[in-house]
C-alpha positions as MATLAB code, in Angstrom:
seq = 'XXXXXXXXXXXXXXXXXXXXXXXXXXXXXXXXXXXXXXXXXXXXXXXXXXXXXXXXXXXXXXXXXXXXXXXXXXXXXXXXXXXXXXXXXXXXXXXXXXXXXXXXXXXXXXXXXXXXXXXXXXXXXXXXXXXXXXXXXXXXXXXXXXXXXXXXXXXXXXXXXXXXXXXXXXXXXXXXXXXXXXXXXXXXXXXXXXXXXXXXXXXXXXXXXXXXXXXXXXXXXXXXXXXXXXXXXXXXXXXXXXXXXXXXXXXXXXXXXXXXXXXXXXXXXXXXXXXXXXXXXXXXXXXXXXXXXXXXXXXXXXXXXXXXXXXXXXXXXXXXXXXXXXXXXXXXXXXXXXXXXXXXXXXXXXXXXXXXXXXXXXXXXXXXXXXXXXXXXXXXXXXXXXXXXXXXXXXXXXXXXXXXXXXXXXXXXXXXXXXXXXXXXXXXXXXXXXXXXXXXXXXXXXXXXXXXXXXXXXXXXXXXXXXXXXXXXXXXXXXXXXXXXXXXXXXXXXXXXXXXXXXXXXXXXXXXXXXXXXXXXXXXXXXXXXXXXXXXXXXXXXXXXXXXXXXXXXXXXXXXXXXXXXXXXXXXXXXXXXXXXXXXXXXXXXXXXXXXXXXXXXXXXXXXXXXXXXXXXXXXXXXXXXXXXXXXXXXXXXXXXXXXXXXXXXXXXXXXXXXXXXXXXXXXXXXXXXXXXXXXXXXXXXXXXXXXXXXXXXXXXXXXXXXXXXXXXXXXXXXXXXXXXXXXXXXXXXXXXXXXXXXXXXXXXXXX';
ca = [
     107.045  -79.377  155.130;
     103.813  -78.542  153.317;
     105.208  -79.678  149.963;
     106.602  -82.865  151.477;
     103.165  -83.739  152.863;
     100.549  -82.231  150.537;
     101.997  -83.382  147.219;
     102.347  -87.084  148.203;
      98.932  -87.058  149.888;
      97.291  -85.553  146.813;
      98.951  -88.083  144.545;
      97.985  -90.969  146.841;
      94.368  -89.858  146.862;
      94.302  -89.731  143.044;
      96.092  -93.068  142.555;
      94.154  -95.086  145.147;
      90.700  -93.847  144.154;
      91.186  -94.164  140.398;
      89.609  -97.633  140.321;
      88.244 -100.524  142.337;
      90.404 -102.716  144.555;
      90.675 -106.429  145.227;
      93.105 -105.897  148.151;
      96.078 -107.632  146.485;
      99.648 -106.341  146.222;
     101.586 -107.274  143.097;
     105.254 -106.326  142.682;
     107.281 -106.620  139.497;
     110.692 -108.366  139.648;
     113.738 -107.831  137.465;
     115.522 -110.556  135.531;
     118.386 -110.434  138.026;
     116.065 -111.007  140.997;
     115.314 -114.411  142.491;
     111.700 -113.394  143.164;
     108.994 -115.026  141.012;
     108.132 -113.239  137.756;
     104.966 -112.541  135.842;
     104.009 -114.813  132.990;
     100.853 -115.786  131.138;
     101.454 -119.447  131.985;
     102.394 -119.175  135.704;
     100.291 -116.146  136.480;
     101.002 -113.209  138.759;
     102.644 -113.739  142.192;
     100.831 -111.955  145.006;
     103.015 -110.353  147.677;
     100.267 -109.462  150.178;
      96.490 -109.082  150.556;
      94.957 -106.146  152.427;
      91.456 -106.349  153.876;
      89.383 -109.417  154.781;
      87.889 -110.504  151.465;
      87.922 -113.934  149.855;
      91.477 -113.461  148.636;
      92.711 -112.871  152.199;
      91.693 -116.369  153.299;
      93.188 -117.967  150.184;
      96.469 -116.022  150.696;
      96.735 -117.115  154.346;
      96.155 -120.782  153.426;
      98.790 -120.617  150.671;
     101.410 -119.143  152.988;
     100.583 -121.686  155.666;
     101.061 -124.464  153.093;
     104.405 -122.955  152.059;
     103.466 -122.316  148.407;
     103.729 -119.106  146.405;
     100.306 -117.422  146.128;
      99.591 -116.860  142.419;
      96.635 -115.571  140.428;
      96.517 -117.547  137.183;
      93.786 -115.526  135.520;
      90.873 -113.167  135.988;
      87.264 -113.052  134.874;
      87.294 -116.806  134.636;
      90.006 -117.031  131.963;
      93.785 -117.539  132.130;
      96.140 -114.631  131.426;
      96.789 -114.121  127.750;
      93.322 -115.193  126.648;
      90.620 -112.804  127.844;
      91.809 -111.910  131.331;
      93.855 -108.855  130.411;
      91.354 -107.417  127.949;
      88.706 -106.330  130.384;
      85.802 -108.048  132.026;
      83.968 -110.978  130.550;
      81.746 -110.267  127.678;
      83.344 -106.870  127.130;
      81.241 -105.230  129.782;
      83.897 -102.493  130.284;
      86.154 -101.639  133.183;
      85.475 -103.261  136.558;
      83.668 -101.136  139.140;
      83.246 -101.113  142.894;
      80.782 -103.771  144.038;
      81.273 -105.940  140.965;
      82.330 -109.564  141.308;
      85.172 -111.041  139.295;
      86.065 -114.693  138.963;
      89.784 -115.198  139.677;
      91.684 -118.338  138.813;
      94.101 -118.906  141.705;
      96.689 -121.610  142.342;
      95.422 -124.204  144.752;
      97.425 -126.214  147.237;
      98.364 -128.728  144.534;
      99.038 -126.048  141.898;
      95.811 -126.615  139.952;
      93.596 -123.604  139.119;
      90.809 -122.856  141.554;
      87.966 -120.468  140.717;
      87.438 -117.810  143.358;
      84.728 -115.131  143.332;
      86.129 -111.752  144.393;
      83.991 -108.722  145.195;
      85.684 -105.427  144.278;
      85.731 -102.663  146.896;
      87.293  -99.301  147.492;
      91.031  -99.463  148.235;
      91.514 -100.652  151.874;
      93.696  -97.704  152.805;
      93.673  -98.184  156.572;
      94.379 -101.905  156.347;
      97.301 -101.189  154.013;
      98.687  -98.490  156.322;
      98.362 -100.731  159.402;
     100.303 -103.405  157.552;
     103.051 -100.885  156.694;
     103.378  -98.816  159.855;
     107.154  -98.705  159.521;
     107.004  -97.231  156.030;
     104.404  -94.653  157.104;
     106.449  -93.534  160.108;
     109.571  -93.392  157.934;
     107.789  -91.179  155.413;
     106.585  -88.789  158.126;
     110.079  -88.682  159.624;
     111.625  -88.097  156.222;
     109.165  -85.271  155.508;
     109.890  -83.632  158.871;
     113.656  -84.077  158.544;
     113.804  -82.844  154.944;
     111.683  -79.778  155.724;
     113.634  -78.926  158.885;
     117.032  -79.285  157.215;
     115.882  -77.228  154.216;
     114.574  -74.543  156.577;
     117.905  -74.382  158.416;
     120.186  -74.636  155.371;
     118.135  -73.753  152.319;
     121.235  -72.833  150.314;
     122.898  -76.210  150.823;
     122.496  -78.520  147.796;
     122.518  -81.529  150.131;
     119.539  -80.081  152.036;
     117.692  -79.652  148.749;
     118.459  -83.251  147.820;
     117.034  -84.438  151.155;
     113.859  -82.370  150.630;
     113.375  -83.768  147.110;
     113.835  -87.240  148.569;
     111.130  -86.482  151.147;
     108.750  -85.578  148.290;
     109.376  -88.419  145.823;
     109.739  -91.336  148.286;
     106.070  -91.287  149.430;
     104.960  -90.876  145.802;
     106.940  -94.026  145.069;
     104.814  -95.883  147.634;
     102.184  -96.390  144.875;
     104.674  -98.882  143.449;
     105.327 -100.457  146.845;
     103.746 -101.084  149.337;
     100.530  -99.464  148.020;
     101.256 -100.784  144.566;
      99.741 -102.653  141.690;
      96.774 -105.007  142.113;
      95.595 -108.020  140.158;
      92.483 -106.133  139.144;
      94.644 -103.429  137.571;
      96.019 -106.060  135.171;
      92.487 -107.285  134.476;
      91.132 -104.005  133.117;
      91.063 -101.895  136.283;
      93.216  -98.779  136.735;
      95.970 -100.143  134.556;
      99.659  -99.866  135.364;
     100.018  -96.081  135.237;
      99.938  -95.531  139.071;
     102.657  -98.167  139.362;
     104.720  -96.531  136.625;
     104.405  -93.094  138.259;
     105.567  -94.626  141.538;
     108.511  -96.259  139.761;
     109.444  -92.940  138.140;
     109.336  -91.337  141.601;
     111.588  -94.117  142.926;
     114.007  -93.485  140.053;
     114.035  -89.779  140.989;
     114.685  -90.840  144.593;
     117.776  -92.728  143.450;
     118.783  -89.655  141.475;
     118.349  -87.481  144.580;
     120.568  -89.827  146.596;
     123.189  -89.812  143.837;
     123.053  -86.014  143.734;
     123.445  -85.980  147.526;
     126.612  -88.083  147.211;
     127.980  -85.574  144.662;
     126.977  -82.466  146.629;
     127.739  -83.428  150.227;
     129.405  -82.042  152.270;
     130.145  -79.576  149.471;
     129.464  -79.882  145.727;
     132.134  -81.509  143.626;
     134.318  -79.103  141.676;
     132.718  -80.110  138.358;
     129.254  -79.281  139.721;
     130.481  -75.890  140.895;
     132.114  -75.108  137.542;
     129.213  -76.383  135.409;
     125.854  -76.059  137.195;
     124.041  -77.903  134.395;
     125.858  -81.070  135.452;
     123.609  -81.153  138.523;
     120.942  -82.702  136.279;
     123.192  -85.673  135.455;
     122.588  -87.592  138.735;
     118.829  -87.411  138.098;
     119.287  -88.602  134.515;
     121.423  -91.618  135.464;
     118.499  -93.824  136.689;
     116.588  -93.244  133.443;
     119.698  -93.956  131.362;
     120.072  -97.226  133.253;
     116.397  -97.969  132.586;
     116.952  -97.427  128.867;
     119.956  -99.746  128.899;
     117.890 -102.273  130.834;
     115.158 -102.231  128.187;
     117.676 -102.730  125.399;
     119.481 -105.621  127.094;
     116.689 -107.521  128.857;
     113.328 -105.864  128.307;
     113.079 -106.685  124.611;
     113.865 -110.341  125.275;
     110.686 -110.857  127.293;
     107.736 -112.532  125.591;
     104.624 -110.527  124.871;
     101.994 -110.416  127.573;
     102.568 -110.153  131.309;
     106.322 -110.804  131.024;
     106.768 -107.841  128.667;
     104.551 -105.655  130.862;
     106.632 -106.534  133.921;
     109.831 -105.540  132.121;
     108.387 -102.208  130.962;
     107.145 -101.049  134.370;
     110.478 -101.683  136.166;
     111.719  -98.099  135.862;
     113.762  -98.026  139.095;
     114.970 -101.636  139.223;
     118.317 -101.012  137.424;
     119.014  -98.092  139.792;
     118.400 -100.290  142.823;
     121.086 -102.653  141.549;
     123.722 -100.154  140.334;
     123.173  -96.700  141.848;
     123.529  -97.801  145.482;
     127.081  -99.213  144.961;
     127.918  -96.062  142.983;
     126.711  -93.849  145.846;
     128.703  -95.871  148.396;
     131.825  -95.652  146.222;
     131.458  -91.892  145.815;
     131.067  -91.342  149.549;
     134.040  -93.567  150.399;
     136.286  -91.879  147.824;
     135.274  -88.412  148.956;
     135.880  -89.380  152.591;
     139.406  -90.547  151.832;
     140.281  -87.581  149.613;
     138.983  -84.742  151.741;
     141.468  -83.014  154.055;
     138.835  -80.946  155.828;
     138.333  -82.436  159.276;
     134.651  -81.504  159.601;
     133.840  -82.774  156.106;
     135.557  -86.062  156.822;
     133.566  -86.542  160.011;
     130.268  -85.686  158.292;
     130.897  -88.163  155.463;
     131.923  -90.845  157.899;
     128.757  -90.349  159.941;
     126.652  -90.850  156.791;
     128.539  -94.001  155.788;
     128.581  -95.370  159.319;
     124.870  -94.803  159.888;
     123.984  -96.514  156.583;
     126.200  -99.478  157.443;
     124.709  -99.591  160.933;
     121.192  -99.772  159.459;
     122.212 -102.642  157.173;
     123.734 -104.524  160.093;
     120.571 -103.953  162.121;
     118.555 -105.510  159.296;
     120.892 -108.514  159.465;
     120.857 -108.733  163.254;
     117.120 -108.195  163.775;
     116.017 -109.935  160.612;
     118.086 -112.717  159.091;
     120.112 -113.632  162.196;
     117.099 -113.519  164.503;
     115.213 -115.701  162.000;
     118.035 -118.256  162.163;
     118.068 -118.208  165.968;
     114.365 -118.247  166.739;
     112.601 -119.011  163.463;
     111.018 -115.538  163.330;
     112.553 -112.060  162.929;
     113.115 -110.115  166.135;
     111.230 -107.205  164.564;
     108.160 -107.711  162.407;
     108.709 -107.232  158.689;
     106.424 -104.215  158.457;
     108.387 -102.493  161.259;
     111.876 -103.178  159.895;
     111.853 -100.018  157.692;
     112.139  -98.089  160.958;
     115.832  -99.059  160.935;
     116.201  -96.549  158.092;
     115.692  -93.862  160.723;
     119.346  -94.467  161.672;
     120.836  -93.242  158.360;
     118.189  -90.504  158.229;
     119.319  -89.210  161.623;
     122.947  -89.516  160.528;
     122.302  -87.531  157.346;
     120.442  -84.784  159.218;
     123.233  -84.545  161.783;
     125.888  -84.442  159.061;
     124.157  -81.740  157.010;
     123.539  -79.547  160.064;
     127.106  -80.249  161.378;
     125.596  -80.921  164.801;
     128.123  -82.231  167.359;
     129.915  -84.291  164.742;
     132.603  -85.628  167.064;
     130.135  -87.030  169.588;
     127.794  -88.480  166.942;
     130.707  -90.054  165.088;
     131.817  -91.800  168.274;
     128.260  -93.071  168.909;
     127.978  -94.438  165.366;
     131.358  -96.156  165.472;
     130.762  -97.775  168.840;
     127.298  -98.892  167.753;
     128.841 -100.500  164.687;
     131.309 -102.359  166.865;
     128.559 -103.642  169.154;
     126.389 -104.786  166.243;
     129.315 -106.503  164.509;
     130.207 -108.273  167.752;
     126.562 -109.308  168.205;
     126.373 -110.680  164.647;
     129.632 -112.628  164.995;
     128.688 -114.098  168.371;
     125.144 -114.791  167.180;
     126.485 -116.605  164.132;
     128.775 -118.688  166.312;
     125.849 -119.479  168.589;
     123.718 -120.643  165.654;
     126.504 -122.810  164.234;
     127.443 -124.300  167.618;
     123.844 -124.885  168.640;
     123.064 -126.596  165.322;
     126.091 -128.875  165.682;
     125.319 -129.771  169.305;
     121.604 -130.356  168.862;
     122.328 -132.568  165.843;
     124.011 -135.113  168.100;
     121.645 -134.795  171.079;
     118.454 -136.786  171.500;
     115.266 -135.131  170.318;
     114.410 -133.521  173.651;
     113.245 -129.929  174.061;
     114.681 -129.796  177.593;
     118.119 -130.986  176.454;
     118.118 -128.505  173.591;
     117.160 -125.684  175.982;
     119.925 -126.610  178.431;
     122.451 -126.933  175.600;
     121.492 -123.491  174.295;
     121.939 -121.954  177.735;
     125.351 -123.579  178.227;
     126.502 -122.412  174.794;
     125.305 -118.858  175.516;
     127.191 -118.801  178.841;
     130.356 -120.062  177.148;
     130.093 -117.451  174.394;
     129.530 -114.527  176.801;
     133.257 -114.040  177.635;
     134.011 -114.312  173.925;
     131.491 -111.541  173.232;
     133.150 -109.255  175.769;
     136.616 -110.059  174.466;
     135.545 -109.474  170.872;
     133.902 -106.155  171.749;
     137.009 -104.947  173.582;
     139.337 -106.057  170.800;
     137.224 -104.388  168.118;
     137.078 -101.203  170.164;
     140.841 -101.293  170.661;
     141.395 -101.978  166.949;
     139.280  -99.054  165.743;
     139.554  -96.507  168.543;
     142.767  -97.505  170.300;
     142.976  -96.894  174.077;
     141.602  -93.358  173.860;
     138.405  -94.274  175.654;
     140.517  -95.593  178.555;
     142.610  -92.605  179.718;
     143.631  -94.440  182.904;
     145.470  -97.065  180.881;
     147.465  -94.453  178.943;
     148.275  -92.437  182.061;
     149.260  -95.577  183.981;
     151.779  -96.420  181.262;
     153.241  -92.919  181.606;
     153.442  -93.300  185.389;
     155.597  -96.388  184.950;
     158.304  -94.259  183.325;
     161.049  -93.393  185.809;
     163.338  -90.396  185.569;
     166.636  -91.025  183.836;
     169.881  -89.120  184.241;
     169.262  -87.041  181.135;
     166.017  -85.198  180.456;
     166.150  -86.084  176.751;
     166.301  -89.818  177.478;
     163.225  -89.753  179.718;
     161.233  -87.588  177.285;
     162.119  -89.944  174.422;
     160.684  -92.837  176.429;
     157.528  -90.797  177.053;
     157.104  -90.122  173.333;
     157.692  -93.787  172.484;
     154.969  -94.788  174.947;
     152.511  -92.231  173.559;
     153.222  -93.194  169.950;
     152.631  -96.858  170.705;
     149.481  -96.469  172.794;
     147.778  -93.640  170.865;
     148.813  -94.749  167.348;
     150.804  -91.583  166.634;
     152.933  -90.854  163.577;
     154.542  -87.798  165.172;
     155.063  -86.543  168.707;
     157.125  -83.725  170.180;
     157.756  -82.308  173.638;
     159.086  -78.743  173.797;
     160.239  -77.882  177.330;
     161.189  -74.394  178.486;
     162.393  -74.849  182.073;
     163.099  -71.250  183.064;
     163.651  -67.801  181.662;
     167.406  -68.240  181.713;
     167.391  -71.962  180.964;
     167.983  -73.636  177.635;
     164.898  -75.155  175.967;
     164.747  -78.910  175.494;
     163.012  -80.279  172.399;
     162.553  -83.987  171.709;
     160.523  -85.407  168.807;
     159.896  -88.717  167.034;
     158.230  -89.660  163.750;
     157.105  -87.555  160.808;
     154.327  -84.985  160.771;
     151.662  -85.756  158.117;
     148.784  -83.420  158.980;
     147.924  -80.546  161.296;
     148.919  -81.765  164.780;
     147.208  -81.274  168.120;
     149.078  -79.029  170.572;
     148.557  -79.263  174.340;
     150.143  -77.086  177.027;
     152.097  -78.846  179.750;
     151.365  -77.357  183.164;
     152.213  -78.395  186.689;
     152.370  -76.578  189.976;
     150.477  -73.618  188.505;
     153.068  -72.766  185.863;
     153.659  -73.766  182.234;
     156.522  -76.110  181.455;
     156.242  -76.417  177.676;
     154.059  -77.920  174.949;
     153.118  -81.406  173.776;
     152.494  -81.851  170.036;
     150.709  -84.992  168.786;
     150.063  -86.105  165.214;
     148.019  -89.240  164.507;
     149.013  -91.811  161.905;
     147.413  -91.884  158.465;
     143.961  -93.425  158.468;
     143.606  -92.985  162.230;
     141.132  -90.804  164.049;
     142.452  -87.279  164.756;
     141.957  -85.911  168.237;
     138.683  -84.076  168.806;
     136.590  -82.593  171.620;
     135.724  -86.055  172.928;
     139.451  -86.641  173.600;
     139.786  -83.607  175.877;
     139.765  -85.728  179.043;
     142.464  -88.011  177.672;
     144.658  -85.111  176.516;
     144.212  -83.270  179.829;
     145.202  -86.365  181.809;
     148.189  -87.040  179.555;
     149.306  -83.397  179.665;
     148.989  -83.307  183.457;
     151.009  -86.484  183.877;
     153.722  -85.370  181.452;
     153.755  -81.867  182.986;
     154.346  -83.366  186.411;
     157.095  -85.568  185.013;
     158.722  -82.615  183.214;
     158.574  -80.524  186.378;
     160.226  -83.344  188.305;
     162.903  -83.724  185.642;
     163.674  -80.010  185.500;
     163.740  -79.661  189.291;
     165.999  -82.705  189.545;
     168.215  -81.208  186.886;
     168.275  -77.890  188.754;
     169.038  -79.716  191.991;
     171.861  -81.587  190.319;
     173.204  -78.331  188.903;
     172.922  -76.714  192.331;
     174.836  -79.611  193.865;
     177.516  -79.230  191.243;
     177.764  -75.527  192.038;
     177.996  -76.283  195.746;
     180.721  -78.852  195.198;
     182.574  -76.472  192.902;
     182.245  -73.607  195.378;
     183.387  -75.844  198.223;
     186.435  -76.996  196.292;
     187.240  -73.427  195.221;
     186.961  -72.304  198.836;
     189.229  -75.144  199.940;
     191.701  -74.234  197.212;
     191.698  -70.571  198.276;
     192.075  -71.483  201.943;
     194.918  -73.861  201.140;
     196.682  -71.159  199.119;
     196.264  -68.652  201.939;
     197.564  -71.112  204.513;
     200.338  -72.547  202.373;
     201.545  -69.458  200.498;
     200.987  -66.716  203.078;
     200.380  -67.822  206.640;
     202.661  -70.865  206.432;
     205.825  -68.974  205.412;
     205.041  -66.219  207.920;
     204.784  -68.731  210.771;
     208.009  -70.377  209.588;
     209.687  -66.952  209.774;
     208.418  -66.520  213.369;
     209.894  -69.914  214.201;
     213.269  -68.842  212.759;
     213.203  -65.583  214.765;
     212.464  -67.501  217.942;
     215.440  -69.781  217.271;
     217.657  -66.696  216.765;
     216.402  -65.165  220.016;
     217.143  -68.369  221.787;
     220.778  -68.342  220.534;
     221.244  -64.620  221.351;
     219.886  -65.036  224.859;
     223.348  -66.278  226.095;
     225.655  -64.262  223.786;
     223.887  -60.904  223.340;
     220.912  -60.432  225.696;
     220.462  -56.771  224.685;
     219.431  -57.760  221.127;
     216.892  -60.317  222.357;
     214.450  -57.668  223.520;
     214.314  -56.024  220.077;
     213.963  -59.392  218.398;
     211.131  -60.418  220.725;
     209.356  -57.135  219.997;
     209.606  -57.876  216.282;
     208.305  -61.413  216.866;
     205.359  -60.055  218.881;
     204.454  -57.613  216.083;
     204.639  -60.373  213.486;
     202.526  -62.643  215.680;
     199.837  -59.960  215.985;
     199.886  -59.582  212.194;
     199.468  -63.328  211.759;
     196.588  -63.361  214.230;
     194.907  -60.659  212.133;
     195.417  -62.790  209.023;
     193.880  -65.821  210.756;
     190.905  -63.698  211.749;
     190.551  -62.572  208.101;
     190.521  -66.173  206.954;
     187.919  -67.048  209.568;
     185.875  -63.993  208.598;
     185.906  -65.114  204.963;
     184.442  -68.442  206.030;
     181.770  -66.734  208.137;
     181.875  -63.079  209.218;
     182.698  -62.946  212.900;
     180.337  -60.038  213.384;
     177.387  -62.324  212.627;
     178.287  -64.609  215.506;
     178.927  -61.701  217.847;
     176.183  -59.236  216.865;
     173.675  -60.955  214.538;
     172.754  -59.913  211.004;
     170.890  -56.658  211.657;
     173.329  -55.229  214.209;
     176.338  -56.314  212.130;
     174.992  -54.473  209.088;
     174.205  -51.357  211.123;
     177.723  -51.412  212.596;
     179.141  -51.549  209.067;
     176.819  -48.738  207.988;
     177.847  -46.494  210.900;
     181.533  -46.967  210.181;
     181.154  -46.862  206.388;
     183.890  -45.132  204.442;
     184.971  -45.611  200.830;
     187.434  -42.797  200.584;
     186.113  -40.539  197.812;
     182.294  -40.914  198.255;
     179.833  -39.245  200.575;
     177.142  -41.977  200.260;
     175.468  -43.007  203.482;
     173.308  -46.067  203.946;
     170.838  -47.252  206.535;
     169.322  -50.554  207.562;
     165.570  -51.006  208.197;
     164.599  -54.301  209.811;
     161.992  -55.350  212.330;
     162.025  -58.672  214.147;
     163.648  -60.743  211.409;
     165.891  -62.791  213.675;
     166.777  -65.527  214.425;
     167.802  -66.730  210.971;
     169.564  -69.845  209.679;
     173.324  -69.430  209.431;
     173.362  -69.860  205.644;
     170.655  -67.187  205.210;
     172.571  -64.764  207.460;
     175.802  -65.172  205.479;
     174.065  -64.842  202.102;
     172.104  -61.740  203.163;
     175.192  -60.131  204.719;
     177.330  -60.595  201.637;
     174.552  -59.580  199.186;
     173.937  -56.358  201.124;
     177.638  -55.435  201.338;
     178.198  -56.202  197.638;
     175.114  -54.189  196.582;
     176.097  -51.220  198.796;
     179.636  -51.379  197.442;
     178.347  -51.323  193.850;
     176.030  -48.391  194.638;
     178.904  -46.367  196.122;
     181.351  -47.278  193.369;
     179.264  -47.176  190.189;
     175.965  -45.310  190.638;
     177.163  -42.053  192.275;
     174.422  -42.400  194.859;
     174.238  -40.225  197.980;
     171.905  -42.451  199.950;
     171.177  -46.150  200.016;
     168.440  -47.930  201.970;
     168.599  -51.580  203.026;
     165.276  -53.238  203.980;
     165.024  -56.684  205.566;
     161.545  -58.213  205.894;
     160.214  -61.658  206.691;
     157.755  -63.282  204.276;
     156.025  -66.637  204.483;
     158.602  -68.034  202.065;
     161.704  -66.596  203.704;
     163.793  -63.425  204.115;
     163.273  -60.628  201.596;
     166.262  -58.319  201.072;
     166.000  -55.038  199.169;
     168.809  -52.528  198.555;
     167.688  -49.284  196.862;
     169.900  -46.286  195.997;
     169.219  -42.871  194.483;
     172.023  -43.040  191.960;
     172.061  -42.412  188.223;
     170.643  -45.858  187.295;
     171.225  -47.688  184.039;
     169.330  -49.260  181.143;
     171.176  -52.575  181.560;
     171.441  -53.295  185.284;
     172.064  -57.036  184.929;
     174.842  -56.762  182.374;
     176.522  -60.090  181.568;
     179.932  -60.663  183.057;
     179.412  -58.517  186.163;
     181.370  -60.296  188.891;
     179.467  -58.660  191.737;
     176.041  -59.386  190.243;
     177.033  -62.961  189.461;
     178.234  -63.461  193.028;
     175.002  -62.074  194.498;
     172.848  -64.204  192.180;
     174.780  -67.336  193.123;
     174.427  -66.533  196.817;
     170.624  -66.453  196.421;
     170.241  -69.406  194.045;
     172.419  -71.678  196.165;
     169.673  -71.440  198.782;
     166.938  -72.012  196.182;
     166.008  -68.330  196.206;
     165.538  -65.621  193.605;
     167.520  -62.543  192.646;
     166.628  -59.539  190.492;
     167.879  -56.074  189.623;
     165.706  -53.157  188.509;
     167.093  -49.825  187.394;
     165.756  -46.668  185.747;
     168.095  -43.988  184.352;
     168.084  -41.014  186.691;
     166.024  -42.784  189.369;
     168.439  -45.272  190.895;
     168.780  -49.022  191.174;
     167.006  -51.587  193.368;
     168.502  -54.993  194.116;
     166.134  -57.606  195.592;
     166.730  -61.126  196.796;
     164.476  -63.761  198.331;
     166.279  -66.230  200.584;
     163.887  -69.065  201.466;
     163.982  -71.097  204.665;
     161.605  -73.096  206.826;
     160.687  -70.983  209.836;
     159.315  -74.025  211.640;
     162.819  -75.474  211.987;
     164.142  -72.480  213.987;
];
């Protein structure tokens, strides 16, 4: 920061003390400018007067009269005669305390002689009149030094530091610039020319910044000497300017004005070139952080320009005076300065970018509404009587009528640029309106269509993985153009899949500021996916129940029709035979009745078997635990010595469906252990948990590496028994250490 402060201060001290001062400020104008020019005939236009000398009163009267303040000559003679050659009589250069006779333009344009006493340069008066420029210089020096300290190896940081050095040096061209006395033999034009050269270097620094930020262009990296080209461009433009327009000026003040305008061509051409470079680099870069940084720079510059319009020109139209004094308006340049510092340091780019964009929208809306107010107020007051009260009332009515328009315009601009991202409730409410369809894919397609429409997406995909054994569901729309954003879908404490979103070209990618929106969207979609999958599982479970019911009916019908029915028909035939033999051969009736009794007992046993298949009779007579222990005590499989026991403590009463499922799972697991694992012992454990009945069957058999082999009828039956109740089933086995079958059969204990 020392260089950024000491060097400009040293130069200012040299330039401002090199000669006497008359307090005037003279600025040269290019041929393309509408500002008044220098000429020997029309004199030198004066932009401002610092201090309280004789010229200050004349300048104030000229401005009040609405005429351009001009000095037509010095030392009592017009320009082009003796005024530019020194003081009268060749007495040498003017000095402090000396009086000079200026010829100034009077109210009617005729020359008026005015005695001016030369003083030291009124530094404090000049600084008070340019507080905005002074504060901007101090801010630029602090920002350039801080950025260079943090990122000294960044070419953009070096460009900002060089800008902090040359901009205050350029202040000796404006606003601490040339004076009338300098053209009348005082300091001469060299301080002005040095300031103009510094301004040209400032334009070169800004052009270099555009080429080096956020990273140097490939040509600058390949050929480092090309880094001098941006600094040479302003001087090349100055040379072209001299060839095209400078040589056409007449000798005298007009030629002098053309020669000292070193930075004027850059002000006209370099700024559009810088803007073009930044826009092109923003559109071509694919690096997300670089794109944000460039956009912050462009947005902050545009925001500053709009602030100048809003607080300057528009306020002048509305009230007759700018909302911010002219000498304070340079403070608006603090906006692009802050944007550049933020962009170089890469500080919270997403948040700053959002602030800049929303500020732009608000300023644009204010300018549009303000312009409409000016036009409407001018039209209304033109037809109203000349009454201040009527005009005041009309202005208030117009403002009240335009207020809803301002809100509508702001909302529409925000929706146009940002979409509904800043209103997560609106997006989520649209998702809530989607109802579940029969097919999961149909509902997810509607979700993606809604997201693509509301969030301006070019690509969207939902990848659902409902369960370990379930088939994944993947639905997508659109085409992926750039790296998408992936969000996990969670609901009920478990993941249900992923949501992939890709924004359309030219739209804002998702960033940290969109986390709330993405979380809300993911939560809503996760809940919907969970509902869809559970509904699908419920539908599948219902289908299994219907299928099982129909299979059971089919089996029962076959048993009744193909086995028990013919047997009962045979009993009926035997009874008819016994009835006929009762009169003819009574001795044979007894044997026939004995046969009928035996067959009847066999049929009763078959009926009991059918009933037991529907629900084991032992469960109704003994309950689950006792029924299992009875089976364990009377267990026999012929060629095995395996014994099994039942451990259970206070697990009853249980729902009928849970009892049947547990009973059949235990018997099937014990049967498998005895038949396949060569176990000698098997332990059955029944315990109550808060979710339901936990069943575990563990044996000490040989085990296997693939306990849940596909196609196993017994395992499939046990799994279906558990899942039909909404429970879980698993098998764990270790070679040489046995197999453990577990099942969780849920039920609501409060209903018992």
